[in-house]
C-alpha positions, 0 to 999 in steps of 0.5 A: 618482261616483268616490267610490262607485266608490271606496268599491265596490272598497273593499267589495269588497276587504274581502269578499275579505279576509274570504273569504281570511280564512274560507279561511285558518283552514278549512286551518289546521283541515284541517291540524290534522284531517289531522295527527290522522289521520296520527298515527291511521295510524303508530298503526294500523300500530305495532298491524298490526306488534305483533299479526303479532310475536305471531302469529308467536311463537304460530305457531312456540309451536304447531308447537313444542307440534306436535312435543311431541305427535308424540313423545309419540305415538313413545313413547306408540305405542313402549310400547303395543308393549311392552306387546303383546309382553310380553303385557299389551296391552291393559290388562286392567280390574280387576273391577267392585264391584257394591256401589259403583255407583250405582242 
């Protein structure tokens, strides 16, 4: 009977050892997955930072373009006012050559 208990105890220890090995393997696999996920999150952070910088540069370019358009609009208005003051605004359309019109 003592031998039977000893055999049963050793069988339980073997099962426990197998369980420990399986748990350790699962833990190692989880560590690999976690490492890959961490790398992925780091990469995503870098992409988001890059996109943020691109957006900032685009906003700066838009502001410069907007200022340029405002300056051009001011110059055009000054030109129109000058042409009005000398009687050349609105411009006269050239006469239409009816022989060249498509029918």
